[in-house]
C-alpha positions as CSV (number, residue, x, y, z in Angstrom):
1,M,17.8,-2.8,-10.1
2,I,19.0,-0.2,-7.7
3,V,19.2,-0.7,-3.5
4,E,19.3,2.2,-1.5
5,V,18.4,1.1,2.2
6,P,16.5,4.0,3.6
7,L,16.4,5.1,7.4
8,N,13.9,3.4,9.0
9,T,12.8,4.1,12.5
10,A,9.0,2.9,12.3
11,I,8.7,0.9,15.5
12,A,10.2,3.5,17.5
13,D,8.1,6.0,15.7
14,L,5.1,3.9,16.7
15,D,6.0,3.7,20.2
16,E,6.3,7.4,20.5
17,S,3.1,7.8,18.9
18,L,1.3,5.4,20.9
19,R,2.7,7.1,24.2
20,S,1.3,10.5,23.1
21,L,-2.0,9.0,22.3
22,L,-2.3,7.3,25.9
23,R,-0.9,10.2,27.7
24,A,-3.1,12.7,26.2
25,D,-6.4,10.7,26.7
26,L,-5.4,9.5,30.3
27,R,-4.7,13.2,31.4
28,R,-8.1,14.0,29.8
29,H,-9.8,11.7,31.9
30,G,-8.1,12.4,35.2
31,F,-5.5,9.8,35.1
32,D,-2.6,12.2,35.6
33,G,1.1,11.1,36.0
34,V,1.1,7.7,34.5
35,E,4.1,6.5,33.2
36,I,4.1,4.9,29.6
37,S,6.8,2.1,29.2
38,F,7.6,0.0,26.6
39,D,10.2,-2.3,28.9
40,A,9.8,-6.0,29.2
41,P,7.4,-6.2,32.4
42,S,9.7,-8.1,34.2
43,R,9.9,-8.5,38.3
44,E,13.1,-6.1,38.2
45,W,11.2,-3.4,36.1
46,S,8.0,-3.6,38.1
47,G,9.7,-3.4,41.5
48,K,11.4,0.2,40.3
49,L,7.8,1.6,39.7
50,T,7.0,4.5,42.0
51,G,3.9,5.4,40.7
52,P,0.9,4.2,38.4
53,A,2.2,2.7,34.8
54,V,1.0,1.5,31.5
55,N,3.2,-0.9,30.0
56,L,3.4,-1.7,26.2
57,F,5.6,-4.5,25.6
58,L,6.4,-5.7,22.0
59,Y,6.1,-9.4,22.0
60,D,5.3,-10.4,18.6
61,V,6.4,-9.0,14.9
62,R,5.1,-11.0,12.0
63,E,3.8,-10.3,8.2
64,A,0.3,-9.5,8.0
65,R,-0.2,-12.3,5.6
66,D,-4.0,-11.5,5.0
67,R,-3.0,-8.1,3.8
68,A,0.2,-9.1,1.7
69,T,0.4,-8.1,-1.9
70,S,2.6,-9.6,-4.7
71,S,2.3,-6.9,-7.3
72,P,5.1,-4.5,-7.9
73,E,3.8,-0.6,-7.5
74,P,4.7,1.3,-10.8
75,R,6.0,5.3,-9.8
76,G,6.4,7.1,-13.2
77,D,9.4,5.1,-15.0
78,V,10.2,3.1,-11.7
79,L,8.9,-0.4,-10.4
80,L,9.1,-0.7,-6.6
81,P,8.7,-4.1,-4.8
82,P,5.6,-4.6,-3.0
83,P,5.9,-3.1,0.6
84,L,6.2,-5.4,3.6
85,R,2.9,-5.5,6.0
86,L,3.5,-6.2,9.5
87,A,1.5,-6.8,12.3
88,L,3.0,-5.7,15.5
89,T,1.3,-6.9,18.9
90,Y,2.1,-5.2,22.3
91,A,0.9,-6.9,25.8
92,V,-0.5,-3.9,27.4
93,T,-0.8,-3.9,31.2
94,A,-1.6,-1.5,33.9
95,W,0.5,-1.2,37.0
96,T,-0.9,0.4,40.6
97,K,-0.5,-0.5,44.0
98,A,-4.2,-1.1,44.6
99,V,-6.0,-3.7,42.4
100,E,-9.1,-1.5,42.2
101,D,-7.2,1.6,40.7
102,E,-5.4,-1.0,38.5
103,H,-8.6,-2.3,36.8
104,R,-9.8,1.4,36.5
105,L,-6.5,2.5,34.7
106,L,-7.1,-0.5,32.3
107,S,-10.3,-0.2,31.5
108,Q,-9.6,3.4,30.5
109,V,-6.2,2.3,28.4
110,L,-8.8,-0.3,26.8
111,A,-11.4,2.2,25.9
112,I,-8.6,4.5,24.5
113,L,-7.1,1.8,22.2
114,F,-10.4,0.4,21.2
115,S,-11.7,3.9,20.4
116,H,-8.8,4.3,17.7
117,A,-9.4,1.9,14.9
118,R,-6.5,4.3,13.1
119,L,-4.1,6.0,14.8
120,P,-4.9,10.0,14.5
121,E,-2.5,12.0,12.1
122,D,-2.0,14.6,14.9
123,V,-0.6,12.0,17.2
124,L,1.7,10.7,14.3
125,G,3.0,14.3,13.7
126,E,5.9,14.6,11.6
127,R,6.5,10.8,12.0
128,A,3.1,10.5,9.7
129,S,5.4,11.2,6.4
130,A,7.7,8.5,7.1
131,M,5.1,6.1,8.2
132,R,2.8,5.0,5.3
133,G,-0.6,5.3,6.6
134,P,-3.3,4.7,7.5
135,I,-2.0,2.8,10.7
136,E,-4.8,0.5,11.4
137,T,-5.1,-1.1,14.9
138,A,-7.1,-3.7,16.6
139,V,-7.5,-5.2,20.1
140,G,-7.1,-9.3,19.5
141,R,-6.6,-12.3,20.5
142,P,-3.1,-13.2,22.2
143,R,-0.5,-14.9,19.8
144,E,0.4,-17.4,22.7
145,D,-0.7,-18.8,26.2
146,K,-0.1,-15.8,28.5
147,A,1.4,-18.1,31.3
148,D,4.2,-19.0,29.2
149,F,4.7,-15.2,28.2
150,W,4.7,-14.3,31.7
151,N,7.5,-17.1,32.5
152,A,9.6,-15.9,29.4
153,V,9.5,-12.4,30.5
154,G,10.2,-13.1,34.1
155,G,7.3,-11.3,35.6
156,Q,4.2,-11.5,37.7
157,Y,1.1,-12.8,35.8
158,K,-1.4,-9.9,35.2
159,A,-4.4,-9.4,33.1
160,S,-3.1,-7.8,29.9
161,I,-4.7,-6.6,26.6
162,D,-3.4,-7.8,23.2
163,Y,-3.2,-4.5,21.1
164,V,-2.3,-5.3,17.3
165,V,-0.7,-2.5,15.1
166,Q,-0.5,-2.8,11.3
167,I,2.3,-0.8,9.8
168,V,4.1,-0.8,6.1
169,I,7.7,-0.9,5.4
170,E,9.1,0.4,2.0
171,S,11.7,-1.8,0.2
172,G,14.9,0.3,-0.5
173,T,15.0,-1.6,-4.1
174,R,13.6,-0.2,-7.0
175,F,13.9,-1.5,-10.6
176,E,14.0,1.4,-13.4
177,R,12.3,0.8,-16.9
178,G,14.2,0.7,-20.0
179,P,12.8,2.5,-23.1
180,E,9.2,1.6,-23.7
181,V,8.7,-0.5,-26.8
182,R,6.0,0.8,-28.7
183,T,5.9,-0.8,-32.0
184,R,6.9,-4.3,-33.2
185,T,7.1,-5.7,-36.7
186,I,6.4,-9.2,-37.6
187,R,7.3,-10.9,-40.8
188,M,6.0,-14.3,-42.0
189,R,6.0,-16.5,-45.0
190,R,5.2,-20.0,-45.7
191,S,8.3,-22.5,-45.5
192,D,7.5,-23.6,-48.6
193,G,6.9,-20.3,-50.4
194,R,9.1,-17.5,-52.2
195,A,11.4,-15.4,-50.1
196,T,9.5,-12.3,-51.5
197,A,5.9,-13.6,-50.3
198,V,6.0,-12.2,-47.0
199,E,3.3,-11.1,-44.9
200,E,4.0,-8.0,-42.5
201,L,2.4,-7.5,-39.1
202,H,3.1,-4.8,-36.6
203,G,2.5,-4.3,-32.8
204,L,1.0,-0.9,-32.0
205,G,1.2,0.6,-28.3
206,G,0.1,3.7,-26.7
207,T,-1.5,5.5,-23.7
208,V,-4.8,6.8,-22.7
209,H,-4.9,9.8,-20.4
210,D,-7.5,12.2,-19.3
211,A,-7.3,16.3,-19.8
212,Q,-5.4,16.6,-16.5
213,G,-2.9,14.1,-17.6
214,E,-3.8,11.1,-15.3
215,P,-3.9,8.0,-16.9
216,V,-7.1,6.4,-17.6
217,T,-7.4,2.2,-16.7
218,Q,-9.9,-0.1,-18.3
219,A,-10.5,1.8,-21.5
220,W,-11.4,0.0,-24.6
221,I,-9.2,1.0,-27.7
222,A,-10.3,-1.1,-30.8
223,L,-9.6,-0.8,-34.4
224,P,-13.0,-1.7,-35.6
225,D,-12.2,-1.9,-39.3
226,V,-9.7,-5.0,-38.9
227,G,-11.2,-6.4,-35.7
228,A,-8.4,-5.7,-33.2
229,W,-8.7,-4.5,-29.8
230,A,-7.1,-4.1,-26.2
231,A,-7.5,-2.5,-22.9
232,S,-5.6,0.2,-21.1
233,D,-3.6,-1.1,-17.7
234,H,-3.3,0.7,-14.6
235,A,-0.9,3.0,-16.3
236,G,-2.9,3.8,-19.1
237,R,-0.6,1.7,-21.7
238,F,-2.4,-0.5,-24.2
239,R,-1.0,-2.7,-27.0
240,L,-2.5,-4.1,-29.9
241,P,-0.6,-7.0,-31.6
242,R,-0.8,-8.1,-35.3
243,V,-1.8,-5.2,-37.0
244,A,-1.6,-4.8,-40.9
245,P,0.3,-1.9,-42.1
246,G,-2.1,1.3,-43.1
247,T,-4.1,3.8,-41.9
248,H,-6.6,2.7,-39.6
249,R,-9.6,4.3,-37.6
250,M,-9.3,3.9,-33.9
251,L,-11.9,3.8,-31.2
252,V,-11.4,4.7,-27.5
253,R,-14.1,4.2,-24.9
254,T,-14.0,4.6,-21.0
255,I,-16.1,2.6,-18.7
256,G,-17.8,6.1,-17.9
257,G,-18.9,6.1,-21.7
258,E,-16.5,8.7,-22.9
259,E,-15.4,8.2,-26.6
260,V,-12.5,9.4,-28.7
261,E,-12.2,8.6,-32.3
262,A,-8.7,8.6,-34.1
263,T,-6.6,7.9,-37.1
264,V,-3.5,5.7,-36.8
265,T,-0.7,4.9,-39.3
266,V,0.9,1.5,-38.8
267,P,3.8,1.0,-38.9
268,G,4.4,4.3,-36.4
269,A,5.8,5.6,-33.3
270,G,2.6,4.5,-31.4
271,V,-0.3,7.0,-30.3
272,D,-1.2,8.7,-27.1
273,V,-4.9,9.4,-26.6
274,V,-6.1,12.4,-24.7
275,L,-9.7,12.4,-23.5
276,P,-11.5,15.7,-23.6
277,G,-13.1,15.2,-20.1
278,T,-16.7,15.5,-21.7
279,P,-18.6,12.3,-20.9
280,K,-20.9,10.2,-23.4
281,R,-19.9,12.8,-26.2
282,R,-17.9,11.9,-29.2
283,R,-14.8,14.0,-30.1
284,S,-12.3,13.2,-33.3
285,A,-8.7,13.4,-32.3
286,A,-5.8,13.5,-34.7
């Protein structure tokens, strides 16, 4: 296991992306000079405003359990722990001198946020490479009673929009694979039998790839003459246990109907099958 904690500025990068999105779309509809702030909307903050403003206060960060995964992600010879999927909730408010202008501004902000179920890549810019996407958003229900919220931040009660953004945080931990075990030998004899009466069975492993070198998942691999079969995993790997020594006919068939036939020797170094890329046509492979 290797731990290398990466530099992570995902939340700050998200703030800047939202600032860019709102500024551009508000300006397009004639809302010029609107300040975009992420400060707590307290009375002290609002008392310093000199013009119209939109406040996005991040008040809740929690794991998005409905999108969480528990399976590690293979990348070559490295296994990565599943990423942390977070739901960030902003309380979005509009601030102007006249309530009519405030409602117009809040309506336009709602239209902008609701129109972008995913943050556009041109808004993310260079931040897109560090923020694993797509960045999904939603106008959601508040996490708590808003009266308590305003009391907590020390501000004046105002109508607000709850805006939820889901981001992914990568772990700095990785697990490096050891050498792949492709063969295994099992020797068996009866407990009351002679030491020379030994039956030997072997495990046979290998991989299935397409003509471009990409792993083929859910391929069916069989030794039809001995009744052994297996299926390839997400990395194209397969393993056939308890195979008798000798030369066997191997049949590989994909879910798309492509077939390859090969001959394998057991025990051996394993077998790597490359599909020719011509569907529903039988080919022979050494």
